[in-house]
Structures are given as C-alpha cells and as structure tokens.
C-alpha positions in Angstrom: 0.0 0.1 -0.1 1.4 3.4 -1.0 2.3 6.0 1.9 0.7 9.3 1.8 2.6 11.7 -0.4 3.8 15.1 -0.1 2.8 17.3 -2.9 5.6 19.2 -5.0 4.5 22.6 -6.1 3.9 22.8 -9.7 5.9 26.1 -10.0 8.9 24.3 -8.4 8.8 21.6 -10.9 8.3 23.9 -13.9 11.5 25.8 -13.0 13.7 22.6 -12.3 16.1 22.6 -15.3 16.9 18.9 -15.1 13.1 17.9 -15.1 12.7 20.1 -18.2 15.7 18.2 -19.8 14.1 14.9 -19.0 10.7 16.0 -20.3 12.1 17.1 -23.5 14.0 13.8 -23.9 10.6 12.1 -23.8 9.1 13.8 -26.7 9.7 10.8 -28.9 7.4 8.8 -26.7 4.7 11.3 -26.9 4.9 11.3 -30.7 4.8 7.5 -30.8 2.7 6.8 -27.9 0.5 4.5 -29.8 3.4 2.2 -30.2 4.0 1.5 -26.5 2.1 -1.6 -26.4 4.9 -3.2 -28.8 7.6 -2.1 -26.5 9.0 0.5 -28.8 10.4 3.4 -26.6 14.0 3.6 -25.3 14.3 7.2 -25.6 15.1 8.2 -22.1 18.5 6.7 -22.0 20.8 6.1 -19.0 22.9 9.2 -19.9 19.8 11.4 -19.3 19.5 10.1 -15.7 23.0 10.6 -15.2 22.6 14.2 -15.8 19.9 14.3 -13.2 22.5 12.8 -10.7 24.9 15.6 -11.4 22.5 18.4 -11.4 20.3 17.4 -8.5 21.1 19.0 -5.2 18.9 17.0 -3.0 20.3 13.8 -1.4 17.1 12.0 -1.7 16.9 12.8 -5.4 20.5 11.6 -6.0 19.8 8.3 -4.2 16.6 7.8 -6.2 18.2 8.8 -9.4 20.9 6.0 -8.9 18.0 3.6 -8.8 16.2 5.2 -11.8 19.3 4.6 -13.9 19.1 0.7 -13.1 15.3 0.9 -13.8 15.7 2.7 -17.1 18.4 0.3 -18.3 15.9 -2.6 -17.7 13.0 -0.7 -19.2 15.0 0.1 -22.3 15.8 -3.7 -22.8 12.2 -4.4 -22.4 12.8 -6.3 -19.0 9.7 -4.9 -17.4 9.5 -7.7 -14.8 12.8 -6.2 -13.5 12.1 -2.6 -14.1 8.7 -2.6 -12.3 9.9 -3.5 -8.6 12.7 -0.9 -8.9 10.4 1.9 -10.1 7.8 0.8 -7.5 10.5 1.2 -4.7 11.3 4.7 -6.0 7.9 5.8 -6.1 7.1 4.5 -2.5 10.5 5.2 -0.8 11.3 8.6 -2.4 7.7 10.1 -2.7 7.8 13.8 -3.3 11.0 13.8 -5.1 11.3 14.5 -8.8 12.7 11.3 -9.4 9.7 9.6 -8.0 7.6 11.5 -10.4 9.5 10.3 -13.5 9.5 6.7 -11.9 5.8 6.9 -11.6 5.6 7.7 -15.2 7.8 5.0 -16.3 5.9 2.6 -13.9 2.7 3.4 -15.7 4.3 2.7 -19.2 5.7 -0.5 -17.9 2.6 -1.9 -16.7 1.0 -0.8 -20.0 3.5 -2.9 -21.9 2.8 -5.7 -19.5 -1.0 -5.3 -20.3 -1.7 -4.4 -16.8 -4.0 -1.6 -17.7 -5.5 -1.0 -14.2 -2.1 -0.4 -12.9 -1.0 1.6 -15.8 -4.0 3.9 -15.2 -3.2 4.1 -11.6 0.4 5.4 -12.1 -0.6 7.8 -14.9 -3.0 9.4 -12.7 -0.6 9.5 -9.9 1.9 11.3 -12.0 -0.7 13.8 -13.0 -2.1 14.3 -9.6 1.3 14.5 -7.7 3.9 15.5 -10.1 2.3 17.3 -13.0 3.4 20.8 -14.2 5.6 20.1 -17.3 3.3 20.4 -20.2 5.3 17.7 -22.3 5.2 15.0 -19.5 1.5 15.8 -18.7 0.7 15.6 -22.3 2.2 12.0 -22.4 0.6 11.0 -19.4 -2.9 12.1 -20.6 -2.0 10.1 -23.7 -1.2 7.2 -21.7 -4.6 7.3 -19.9 -6.2 7.5 -23.3 -4.5 4.4 -24.6 -5.6 2.6 -21.4 -9.2 3.5 -21.8 -9.1 2.6 -25.6 -7.7 -0.8 -24.6 -10.7 -1.5 -22.3 -13.2 -0.4 -25.0 -14.2 3.0 -23.5 -13.5 4.9 -26.6 -15.5 8.1 -25.3 -13.2 8.5 -22.3 -10.3 7.8 -24.5 -11.2 10.5 -26.9 -11.5 12.9 -24.2 -8.1 12.2 -22.6 -6.5 12.5 -26.3 -8.1 16.0 -26.2 -6.4 16.8 -23.1 -3.2 15.4 -24.2 -3.5 17.6 -27.3 -4.1 20.7 -25.3 -1.1 20.3 -23.1 1.4 19.2 -25.8 3.8 21.9 -26.6 4.8 20.2 -30.0 2.4 20.8 -32.9 3.1 17.7 -34.5 2.3 15.6 -31.3 -0.8 17.7 -30.6 -2.1 17.0 -34.2 -1.4 13.2 -33.6 -3.4 13.4 -30.4 -6.3 15.2 -32.0 -6.4 12.6 -34.8 -6.5 9.8 -32.3 -9.5 11.7 -30.6 -11.2 11.9 -33.9 -10.8 8.2 -34.5 -12.1 7.3 -31.0 -15.2 9.6 -31.5 -15.6 8.0 -35.0 -15.8 4.6 -33.1 -18.3 5.8 -30.8 -20.6 6.9 -33.5 -19.9 10.6 -32.9 -19.2 11.3 -36.5 -19.8 15.0 -36.5 -17.4 15.6 -33.6 -14.9 13.5 -35.4 -15.3 15.5 -38.5 -14.9 18.7 -36.6 -11.6 17.5 -35.2 -10.3 16.5 -38.5 -11.2 19.7 -40.0 -9.5 21.5 -37.1 -6.3 19.5 -38.0 -6.4 20.8 -41.5 -6.9 24.3 -40.4 -4.5 24.5 -37.6 -1.8 21.9 -38.3 -1.5 21.9 -41.9 2.2 21.5 -41.8 2.1 18.3 -39.7 2.5 14.6 -41.2 -0.9 13.8 -39.7 -2.7 16.2 -42.2 -2.8 13.6 -45.0 -4.3 11.0 -42.6 -7.0 13.5 -41.6 -7.8 14.2 -45.1 -8.1 10.5 -45.9 -10.5 9.8 -43.1 -12.6 12.8 -44.0 -12.9 11.5 -47.4 -13.9 7.9 -46.1 -16.6 9.5 -43.8 -17.9 11.5 -46.8 -18.1 8.4 -49.1 -20.1 6.6 -46.5 -22.6 9.5 -45.9 
C-alpha cells in the first residue's frame, strides 16, 4: 500500500532545469505513444538520468536517481519484470522527489506494456495528480490514460483524454497526432460530426504536420459513407 505523499508545488517543478531536460527527452514517446504496447520506447537513455544525478542538489533525489538509472536500463531492454519493482520502490520510498515523479510515469508505461491496464491507469493518474506541471510529460501521461481506456473499449473516455493530451502538448506535430486519435475514437463511438470537426481542425491549424494527410483520408472515407 502506498504511503501518503507530499505534493511538490507545480511551480517548483516547472522551474527545475533537469526535469525540463528529461521531459524534452521523452518527446519521442509522446509522438509515438500508440506504439508503446509493442515495447517501442527507449528514448530516455541512461545518460539522461546521469545528468539528473549531477544536477540534483537533494540527497534523496540523488539516491533515487541511482535506482532510476538501473530501472531505465531494464526498461530500455524491455525487461519490465525487472524494471517494475525498482520503479515501485522509488515511488514508495522517495515520494515527493522529482525522481519519484519520473519513476511513476515509467511505471505506468511498464505496466501498460505488460498489459496491466488498471495499474497503468493508476500510475499515470498518480503522475498527473502529484507530479504534474511540465506540459510535455503531462501531455504524455494524458495520452497514456487515453490508450488505457481505449484498450478497455471505453472509446469515449479515451477521446476525451486524447483531447487533453493535445491541449497540453507543446509540440504541434504531437498535438495533431493526439487530435487525430481523438477523432478516430469519437468516430468509433458513432459521434461522426465531432470526429469531422476535429479532423477539420487539424487541416486548419496543423496543415504542416504529417498527420494532415491521414486527416484528409479519414474525412474522405466519412464523406463516401454518408
């Protein structure tokens, strides 16, 4: 059972340079979030966590970062059975540290890759509730929740979380991808008009992103079936 957690002020996290560095290193995941079930990730390499060890001034964060290096090494090798207990330990023993926040995020993705959707949801939510503040990581966590609900067949909720992910994303390309996923989810629930509105928004606001062609194709399919 998890202990009660201290809440870090969102402003403090936003101003922390090493967390921003880590957040930007995860942008590849946010772009390819729909591939996490196949275990394709590996972007946050050990050298990034080493940077954290050097820059962090808090003893607890340094200790947690050492464990995080080992966890990420296992994660990048898709050894989720080994990564999970290390990440779990960081979250429980170093709650309130920035390393614990990153560990919670990794733990959620690890559980997702193990097809443990309920635990994945739990730790995506934990990250958002206790450690949110950086737009990039928040966006990725919302997208992770969307993927979880999509896996369980709740396409409506998935669509809503994809919209939140798009709203938070500082990357136009990633935001467009999340909007496209939201449109597809709404389409699967039968909310065709909402799907069309989102697809048209992609064409208007994200015309220079790769997903534009996909949006055009889906709009054409919808029109042909009308």
